[in-house]
C-alpha positions as CSV (number, residue, x, y, z in Angstrom):
1,M,50.1,-102.4,-7.0
2,S,47.9,-100.4,-4.6
3,I,45.1,-99.0,-5.9
4,S,44.0,-95.8,-3.8
5,H,40.2,-95.3,-3.5
6,A,38.9,-91.6,-3.6
7,P,36.0,-91.3,-1.3
8,P,32.7,-91.4,-2.9
9,M,31.3,-88.5,-4.2
10,S,28.4,-87.0,-3.0
11,S,25.3,-86.4,-5.5
12,E,24.4,-83.7,-3.8
13,P,26.5,-80.3,-4.2
14,D,28.1,-79.1,-0.5
15,I,26.3,-75.8,0.2
16,S,28.1,-73.8,3.0
17,P,26.4,-70.5,4.2
18,I,28.3,-67.8,3.1
19,S,29.2,-65.1,5.8
20,A,27.6,-61.6,4.4
21,P,29.3,-58.8,5.9
22,D,27.3,-56.2,8.1
23,L,25.7,-53.6,5.7
24,D,24.4,-50.5,6.9
25,L,21.9,-50.0,5.4
26,Q,20.1,-46.4,5.2
27,P,16.4,-45.6,4.3
28,L,15.5,-44.6,0.9
29,V,14.3,-40.8,1.6
30,P,12.4,-38.9,-1.4
31,A,14.5,-35.9,-2.4
32,S,12.0,-33.3,-1.2
33,S,11.3,-35.0,2.5
34,R,15.3,-34.6,2.7
35,R,15.3,-30.8,1.4
36,T,15.0,-28.4,4.9
37,R,11.7,-27.0,5.0
38,V,11.8,-23.2,5.4
39,P,8.3,-22.0,6.7
40,R,6.6,-20.7,4.8
41,W,5.8,-17.4,6.4
42,L,9.4,-16.8,6.3
43,R,9.5,-17.3,2.8
44,R,6.3,-14.4,2.3
45,T,8.2,-12.0,4.2
46,T,11.2,-11.8,2.7
47,G,11.0,-10.5,-0.2
48,P,9.5,-7.3,1.0
49,V,12.2,-7.0,4.1
50,L,14.7,-7.0,1.6
51,L,12.8,-4.4,-0.4
52,L,12.4,-2.3,2.9
53,A,16.3,-3.0,3.8
54,L,17.2,-2.0,0.2
55,W,14.7,1.2,0.6
56,Q,16.7,2.2,4.1
57,L,20.2,1.9,2.5
58,L,19.4,4.1,-0.6
59,S,17.9,6.8,1.7
60,S,20.3,6.4,4.0
61,T,23.1,6.9,1.7
62,G,21.7,10.0,-0.1
63,A,20.6,8.0,-3.5
64,L,17.1,8.4,-2.8
65,Q,16.4,12.1,-1.3
66,P,13.7,12.7,0.6
67,D,11.9,14.8,-1.5
68,V,11.4,12.6,-3.8
69,L,10.5,9.0,-1.5
70,A,10.9,9.2,2.3
71,S,12.8,6.4,3.9
72,P,10.8,3.2,5.8
73,G,11.8,5.2,9.4
74,R,10.6,8.5,8.8
75,I,7.1,7.0,7.3
76,A,6.9,4.8,10.7
77,Q,8.1,7.7,12.9
78,V,5.0,9.8,11.0
79,A,2.6,7.1,10.7
80,G,3.0,6.9,14.8
81,D,2.4,10.3,15.5
82,M,-0.9,10.1,13.2
83,V,-2.0,7.5,14.7
84,A,-1.5,8.8,18.0
85,D,-3.1,12.3,17.1
86,G,-6.0,10.2,16.2
87,S,-6.1,11.6,12.4
88,L,-5.1,8.4,10.8
89,P,-7.8,5.9,12.8
90,A,-11.0,8.7,12.4
91,A,-9.5,8.6,8.4
92,M,-9.7,4.7,7.8
93,G,-13.2,4.5,9.7
94,T,-14.3,7.3,7.6
95,S,-13.1,5.3,4.4
96,L,-14.1,1.9,5.6
97,Q,-18.1,3.1,5.7
98,R,-17.4,4.7,2.1
99,V,-16.2,1.1,1.2
100,A,-18.7,-1.0,3.1
101,A,-21.9,1.0,1.7
102,G,-20.5,1.3,-1.8
103,L,-19.5,-2.8,-1.5
104,L,-23.0,-3.8,-0.5
105,L,-24.7,-2.0,-2.9
106,G,-22.7,-3.4,-5.7
107,L,-23.4,-7.0,-4.4
108,V,-26.4,-6.7,-4.0
109,V,-27.0,-4.7,-8.0
110,G,-24.3,-6.5,-9.4
111,T,-25.5,-10.1,-8.4
112,G,-29.3,-9.3,-8.6
113,L,-28.9,-8.6,-12.4
114,A,-26.4,-11.7,-12.7
115,L,-28.9,-13.9,-11.4
116,L,-31.5,-12.3,-13.5
117,S,-29.6,-12.3,-16.9
118,G,-28.0,-15.9,-16.0
119,L,-31.1,-17.7,-15.1
120,F,-33.5,-16.5,-17.4
121,R,-33.2,-15.9,-21.0
122,I,-35.5,-13.0,-21.5
123,G,-33.4,-11.4,-18.4
124,E,-30.2,-12.2,-20.7
125,D,-32.1,-10.1,-23.4
126,L,-33.1,-7.1,-21.3
127,V,-30.4,-6.6,-19.3
128,D,-26.7,-8.2,-20.5
129,A,-26.5,-5.8,-23.2
130,P,-27.2,-2.5,-21.2
131,V,-24.3,-3.8,-18.7
132,Q,-22.2,-4.6,-21.2
133,M,-22.1,-0.8,-22.7
134,L,-22.0,0.8,-19.2
135,R,-19.3,-1.5,-17.8
136,T,-17.0,-0.5,-20.7
137,V,-17.6,3.2,-19.9
138,P,-14.9,4.5,-17.4
139,F,-16.3,4.9,-13.9
140,V,-13.9,8.0,-12.8
141,G,-15.3,9.5,-15.8
142,L,-18.2,9.6,-14.2
143,I,-17.6,11.9,-11.0
144,P,-18.1,14.9,-12.5
145,L,-21.9,13.6,-13.7
146,F,-22.2,12.1,-10.2
147,I,-21.3,15.4,-8.5
148,I,-23.6,16.9,-10.4
149,W,-26.9,14.4,-9.4
150,F,-25.6,13.8,-6.0
151,G,-23.7,16.9,-4.9
152,I,-20.8,17.0,-3.3
153,G,-21.4,14.9,-0.3
154,E,-21.4,10.6,0.6
155,A,-23.2,9.9,-2.1
156,P,-21.7,10.7,-5.2
157,K,-18.4,8.3,-3.2
158,V,-20.6,5.4,-2.5
159,A,-21.8,5.8,-6.2
160,I,-18.4,5.4,-7.5
161,I,-17.8,2.6,-5.2
162,T,-20.8,0.8,-6.2
163,L,-20.5,1.1,-10.0
164,G,-16.9,-0.4,-10.1
165,V,-18.2,-3.3,-7.5
166,T,-21.2,-4.2,-9.7
167,F,-19.5,-4.8,-13.1
168,P,-17.4,-7.5,-11.7
169,L,-19.4,-9.5,-9.8
170,Y,-22.1,-9.5,-12.5
171,L,-19.5,-10.9,-14.9
172,N,-18.2,-13.5,-12.6
173,V,-21.5,-14.7,-11.4
174,Y,-23.3,-14.6,-14.5
175,A,-20.3,-16.8,-16.3
176,G,-20.7,-19.3,-13.2
177,I,-24.1,-20.0,-13.5
178,R,-24.2,-20.3,-17.4
179,G,-20.8,-22.8,-16.6
180,V,-22.6,-25.2,-15.0
181,D,-22.2,-28.4,-16.3
182,A,-25.5,-29.1,-18.5
183,Q,-25.1,-33.1,-16.8
184,L,-25.7,-31.6,-13.2
185,I,-28.6,-30.2,-14.4
186,E,-30.0,-33.1,-16.0
187,A,-29.0,-35.1,-13.5
188,G,-31.2,-33.0,-10.6
189,E,-34.4,-33.1,-13.2
190,S,-33.9,-37.0,-13.1
191,L,-33.8,-36.9,-9.9
192,G,-37.4,-35.1,-9.5
193,L,-36.5,-31.7,-8.5
194,S,-38.0,-28.8,-9.1
195,R,-36.9,-25.1,-11.1
196,W,-36.2,-23.6,-7.8
197,G,-34.6,-26.9,-6.3
198,L,-32.1,-26.8,-9.0
199,V,-31.5,-23.4,-8.8
200,R,-30.6,-23.8,-5.1
201,H,-29.0,-27.5,-5.1
202,V,-27.1,-27.3,-8.2
203,V,-26.7,-24.0,-10.1
204,L,-26.2,-21.4,-7.3
205,P,-23.5,-23.9,-5.6
206,G,-21.8,-24.3,-9.2
207,A,-21.7,-20.5,-9.5
208,L,-20.3,-20.3,-6.1
209,P,-16.2,-20.5,-7.1
210,N,-16.9,-17.6,-10.2
211,A,-18.9,-15.3,-7.6
212,M,-16.2,-15.5,-5.0
213,T,-13.4,-14.6,-7.8
214,G,-15.6,-11.3,-8.4
215,L,-16.0,-10.4,-5.3
216,R,-12.2,-10.3,-4.9
217,Y,-12.0,-8.5,-8.2
218,S,-14.5,-6.4,-6.8
219,L,-12.6,-5.7,-3.4
220,G,-9.6,-4.3,-5.4
221,I,-11.7,-2.2,-7.7
222,A,-13.5,-0.7,-4.3
223,W,-10.0,0.4,-2.8
224,L,-9.6,1.9,-6.4
225,A,-12.7,3.7,-6.5
226,L,-12.0,5.3,-3.1
227,V,-8.9,6.9,-4.2
228,F,-10.6,8.7,-6.6
229,A,-13.8,9.1,-4.8
230,E,-12.2,10.7,-1.7
231,Q,-10.0,13.0,-3.9
232,V,-12.6,15.3,-5.0
233,N,-14.6,17.1,-2.8
234,A,-13.7,15.3,0.1
235,D,-13.4,16.6,3.8
236,S,-12.4,13.1,5.3
237,G,-11.0,10.2,4.8
238,I,-7.5,8.6,3.8
239,G,-7.8,10.1,0.3
240,F,-8.1,14.0,2.2
241,L,-5.1,13.2,3.5
242,M,-3.2,12.5,0.6
243,V,-4.7,15.4,-0.9
244,Q,-3.3,17.5,1.9
245,A,-0.4,15.7,1.9
246,R,0.0,16.5,-1.7
247,D,-0.6,20.5,-1.4
248,F,2.3,20.4,1.5
249,L,4.7,18.0,-0.7
250,R,4.6,16.0,2.1
251,T,6.0,12.5,0.4
252,D,6.1,10.4,4.2
253,V,2.5,11.0,4.5
254,I,1.7,10.4,0.9
255,V,3.2,6.5,1.3
256,V,1.6,5.8,4.8
257,C,-1.6,6.5,3.5
258,L,-1.0,4.3,0.5
259,V,0.3,1.6,2.5
260,V,-2.8,1.5,4.3
261,Y,-4.7,1.2,1.4
262,A,-2.7,-1.6,0.7
263,F,-3.0,-3.2,4.0
264,L,-6.7,-2.5,4.0
265,G,-6.9,-4.5,1.1
266,L,-5.2,-7.5,1.9
267,L,-7.0,-7.8,4.7
268,A,-9.9,-7.9,2.6
269,D,-8.7,-9.8,1.0
270,F,-7.6,-12.4,3.0
271,I,-11.3,-12.4,4.5
272,V,-12.9,-13.1,1.8
273,R,-10.1,-16.1,0.9
274,S,-10.7,-17.5,4.0
275,L,-14.5,-17.2,3.6
276,E,-13.7,-19.0,0.4
277,R,-12.6,-22.2,2.1
278,L,-15.0,-22.4,4.4
279,L,-17.8,-22.1,1.7
280,L,-16.1,-24.0,-0.9
281,Q,-14.6,-27.2,0.8
282,W,-16.6,-29.6,-1.6
283,R,-14.3,-28.3,-4.1
284,P,-10.8,-30.0,-4.1
285,T,-8.2,-27.2,-5.5
286,F,-4.6,-27.3,-6.5
287,T,-2.5,-25.9,-3.9
288,G,0.6,-25.6,-5.4
289,R,3.9,-28.0,-5.1
């Protein structure tokens, strides 16, 4: 009987390379990066543009009567005419002077009172209670009293703006001073800072964010106070143009003046926000996602 011998078995397994098919691998990209980035300026202008388009459509179809509200095209035409004859630039210059004077006086008074009340306990005892009482009085209601005191010139108008600016600045600066972390004060004292050094290097920088917020609030109230001040015994300014337009039922002129108020307020807020970014570079903040 013939015995066939099998080939000897290898002790090591025979591992042959497996040829893997070519895979088309794509890099992983986060979902937030795959989205189409729309420029921010375009997103911010979409809403106003749609609102203007709807406004123009309602005016063109007659759903919005001119005696109720003029169309955007008509308002743009009237604004061009007012710029051409010089009435609008002259009114803007007068109003800006009044706001600047009232804002400057309000800055000095409001910040000074806040420093006195926030840094010294005796100052708080003397200042805070009267200020809290006065800020509850509507400043618009003081217009007749200011006219009696200061006459019908520029003084009562500037006084109304100053009064409106003072209280938001006082509250925010005072809150900023009293909101400084006590551990920072202790750290400054341990480093040998004097009282003035603590105020200069710790307290005032810590209160600066609140002060800038108060300045933004004050600017908004300054334009609001200007509207009331210029509609009482005024012979110039944007408010005076509005009073004249009201007497002649000119809604187009009224809207032009309101748009000017809005853009001036927006410009002032932009300036303060730019100043805020410049002065508060040391403070990291959340900018949205």
